[in-house]
KOLFIFI-718126 format. One line per 10 residues: number of its first residue (from 0); their letters; for each residue x, y, z of N, C-alpha, C. Coordinates in pm, 1 decimal. Layout:
! KOLFIFI-718126
NUM) a) X:Y:Z:X:Y:Z:X:Y:Z  ...
This chain:
! KOLFIFI-718126
0) mtgipqerts) -9628.5:-11118.3:-7983.6:-9674.0:-11110.8:-8121.5:-9561.6:-11160.3:-8207.8  -9593.6:-11229.9:-8317.9:-9496.4:-11293.4:-8401.0:-9455.5:-11210.3:-8513.4  -9521.2:-11097.7:-8532.1:-9491.2:-11016.8:-8654.3:-9563.3:-11055.5:-8780.3  -9633.9:-11162.6:-8771.3:-9718.4:-11206.5:-8889.5:-9857.3:-11146.8:-8864.4  -9913.8:-11083.3:-8961.2:-10041.3:-11025.4:-8945.8:-10143.4:-11130.3:-8915.7  -10235.0:-11103.1:-8820.7:-10338.6:-11187.7:-8777.3:-10419.6:-11249.7:-8894.0  -10449.1:-11162.8:-8985.7:-10515.8:-11204.4:-9103.7:-10454.4:-11323.7:-9177.0  -10327.2:-11318.5:-9189.9:-10250.3:-11429.0:-9249.6:-10242.7:-11549.6:-9178.0  -10231.1:-11551.6:-9047.0:-10235.2:-11672.1:-8973.6:-10369.6:-11745.0:-8971.3  -10475.2:-11666.0:-8971.3:-10605.7:-11727.1:-8976.0:-10631.9:-11796.7:-9104.9
10) lrrrpmpsal) -10577.9:-11754.1:-9221.5:-10588.3:-11818.6:-9346.6:-10524.0:-11967.1:-9335.4  -10414.9:-11971.9:-9260.7:-10344.2:-12100.0:-9254.7:-10420.5:-12205.5:-9181.8  -10508.0:-12159.1:-9099.6:-10582.4:-12255.2:-9010.6:-10703.0:-12313.8:-9090.8  -10742.9:-12250.7:-9193.5:-10856.3:-12300.7:-9279.5:-10828.6:-12441.2:-9333.5  -10914.6:-12533.3:-9323.3:-10895.3:-12656.4:-9388.8:-10895.8:-12647.1:-9542.3  -10818.5:-12731.3:-9608.8:-10819.4:-12739.3:-9752.2:-10960.0:-12790.2:-9798.9  -11019.2:-12737.3:-9902.3:-11152.2:-12794.1:-9950.8:-11125.0:-12927.6:-10012.9  -11220.2:-13011.6:-9996.6:-11211.9:-13143.7:-10057.6:-11228.7:-13126.0:-10205.4  -11172.6:-13215.6:-10283.9:-11192.5:-13211.9:-10429.5:-11331.5:-13238.7:-10474.0  -11372.1:-13170.0:-10570.7:-11506.3:-13189.7:-10625.4:-11508.2:-13298.2:-10738.8
20) avdtrgaaaa) -11389.2:-13319.0:-10796.2:-11366.3:-13403.5:-10912.6:-11223.8:-13460.4:-10897.1  -11210.9:-13583.1:-10955.8:-11077.6:-13650.2:-10955.2:-11051.4:-13699.9:-11092.6  -10923.1:-13720.3:-11114.7:-10882.8:-13785.1:-11250.6:-10897.2:-13930.4:-11248.8  -10865.9:-13996.8:-11355.7:-10884.2:-14138.4:-11362.9:-10808.3:-14211.0:-11257.3  -10683.3:-14170.7:-11228.5:-10609.8:-14235.4:-11122.2:-10677.1:-14226.3:-10985.0  -10716.1:-14099.4:-10960.1:-10792.2:-14074.1:-10835.0:-10928.4:-14154.0:-10824.6  -10994.3:-14174.5:-10939.9:-11125.0:-14256.1:-10933.1:-11082.7:-14394.9:-10908.7  -10976.2:-14445.3:-10971.2:-10936.1:-14584.0:-10950.5:-10898.2:-14612.2:-10811.0  -10826.9:-14519.5:-10748.5:-10778.8:-14531.6:-10614.3:-10903.4:-14529.2:-10523.6  -11000.8:-14438.2:-10541.9:-11117.4:-14417.6:-10459.6:-11209.2:-14546.8:-10464.3
30) lslsertiar) -11204.0:-14615.2:-10578.8:-11291.9:-14726.9:-10590.1:-11228.0:-14860.3:-10579.5  -11083.5:-14853.7:-10560.3:-11007.6:-14974.9:-10550.5:-11019.9:-15063.9:-10671.9  -11014.8:-14992.3:-10785.9:-11014.7:-15058.3:-10913.9:-10892.7:-15013.8:-10997.1  -10864.3:-15092.1:-11098.8:-10751.5:-15045.2:-11192.5:-10790.0:-14936.6:-11286.6  -10706.6:-14865.1:-11333.0:-10734.9:-14755.0:-11424.5:-10801.3:-14820.4:-11551.0  -10752.0:-14937.7:-11590.6:-10810.6:-15003.2:-11706.8:-10956.9:-15035.1:-11685.9  -10992.9:-15084.4:-11563.5:-11131.7:-15114.7:-11536.7:-11214.4:-14985.4:-11535.6  -11160.7:-14876.2:-11480.7:-11227.9:-14752.1:-11486.8:-11254.5:-14717.9:-11635.0  -11161.7:-14727.9:-11721.5:-11180.3:-14701.6:-11860.1:-11289.8:-14781.8:-11921.8  -11293.6:-14912.4:-11894.1:-11391.7:-14994.8:-11939.5:-11538.9:-14956.0:-11896.3
40) lvasgqlpsf) -11545.4:-14924.3:-11771.2:-11676.8:-14875.8:-11711.4:-11722.9:-14758.3:-11778.3  -11629.5:-14661.0:-11804.6:-11665.6:-14532.9:-11881.2:-11708.4:-14567.2:-12022.5  -11628.2:-14653.1:-12094.3:-11657.8:-14682.2:-12227.5:-11800.0:-14745.5:-12240.8  -11833.3:-14832.0:-12141.2:-11970.9:-14904.5:-12153.2:-12084.0:-14813.2:-12099.0  -12049.2:-14693.3:-12051.9:-12147.9:-14601.5:-12003.9:-12206.2:-14631.1:-11856.4  -12124.4:-14719.6:-11788.7:-12165.5:-14758.3:-11652.3:-12114.1:-14661.1:-11550.5  -12008.3:-14591.7:-11578.3:-11947.7:-14493.0:-11478.3:-11944.1:-14352.7:-11546.1  -12020.6:-14259.4:-11484.8:-12028.6:-14124.5:-11543.2:-11893.7:-14051.4:-11525.4  -11857.5:-13973.4:-11630.1:-11738.6:-13880.2:-11629.4:-11761.4:-13771.6:-11716.4  -11663.9:-13679.3:-11718.1:-11671.2:-13567.6:-11809.3:-11525.1:-13529.1:-11848.9
50) tvgeksrrfs) -11512.8:-13461.5:-11953.1:-11383.1:-13420.3:-11999.0:-11356.9:-13271.7:-11976.3  -11229.8:-13236.4:-11955.3:-11190.9:-13104.4:-11939.4:-11086.3:-13090.1:-12052.3  -11110.2:-12996.1:-12148.8:-11032.8:-12983.2:-12253.8:-11059.8:-13096.6:-12352.7  -10949.1:-13136.6:-12422.0:-10961.4:-13243.7:-12523.6:-10953.7:-13377.3:-12461.5  -10863.9:-13397.7:-12361.2:-10830.6:-13533.9:-12322.2:-10847.4:-13557.8:-12172.8  -10849.5:-13459.6:-12089.2:-10850.6:-13484.3:-11946.4:-10979.3:-13524.9:-11896.1  -10996.0:-13650.7:-11855.8:-11119.8:-13707.6:-11801.2:-11125.9:-13685.3:-11653.9  -11247.4:-13645.8:-11603.4:-11261.5:-13619.3:-11467.7:-11389.8:-13694.0:-11425.9  -11397.3:-13725.6:-11296.4:-11507.8:-13788.5:-11224.7:-11554.3:-13711.4:-11104.5  -11677.0:-13678.3:-11109.9:-11734.5:-13605.3:-10995.1:-11730.2:-13696.5:-10869.0
60) vealrhwvre) -11679.6:-13647.9:-10765.0:-11669.0:-13727.9:-10633.6:-11811.7:-13771.2:-10596.1  -11900.6:-13683.7:-10606.7:-12048.2:-13714.3:-10568.1:-12101.0:-13822.3:-10669.0  -12065.5:-13817.6:-10791.6:-12116.1:-13919.7:-10885.3:-12049.6:-14052.1:-10850.9  -11925.5:-14058.8:-10809.0:-11860.0:-14186.0:-10767.1:-11929.6:-14236.8:-10641.7  -11962.4:-14161.8:-10543.7:-12039.5:-14201.1:-10424.3:-12167.5:-14267.1:-10465.3  -12232.5:-14194.3:-10555.4:-12372.2:-14247.0:-10599.1:-12350.7:-14374.2:-10672.9  -12251.1:-14395.2:-10759.2:-12225.8:-14518.4:-10830.6:-12198.0:-14628.8:-10731.5  -12126.0:-14597.8:-10627.3:-12095.0:-14703.3:-10523.3:-12218.0:-14747.4:-10451.9  -12308.7:-14647.0:-10413.5:-12435.4:-14681.1:-10355.1:-12523.1:-14771.4:-10446.9  -12518.5:-14734.1:-10573.7:-12605.3:-14813.6:-10667.9:-12550.8:-14957.0:-10672.7
70) qsekggee) -12418.9:-14968.8:-10685.3:-12356.4:-15102.0:-10695.6:-12388.8:-15186.0:-10563.2  -12384.0:-15116.3:-10453.6:-12412.2:-15179.6:-10325.1:-12558.5:-15242.6:-10322.8  -12655.7:-15157.9:-10379.2:-12788.2:-15195.0:-10378.9:-12815.6:-15304.4:-10479.0  -12746.5:-15308.4:-10587.6:-12764.8:-15413.3:-10681.2:-12680.5:-15534.2:-10642.5  -12593.2:-15524.6:-10550.7:-12511.3:-15636.0:-10509.8:-12400.7:-15660.0:-10606.0  -12365.8:-15552.1:-10691.4:-12249.8:-15550.0:-10780.2:-12285.7:-15634.2:-10908.6  -12406.2:-15678.3:-10925.6:-12442.9:-15764.1:-11043.6:-12454.9:-15669.9:-11159.8  -12415.7:-15730.2:-11279.2:-12432.8:-15662.5:-11404.2:-12571.7:-15675.9:-11458.7
């Protein structure tokens, strides 16, 4: 026995939950686009996002996946 309560060690084995939302930098990385392109897509209404507080923009990971599927189906055409 290591002296660490069993309850505590079992918590360490649990996987970290995946993020439900990412910031602009995370969205840009996930989509392999620049942050500037992300901002343009948001401004034009093409990429869904939401704000937290006054300035913090977030993107639902599921919405990003959906956007990629849509772009794939359209062939990326505007």
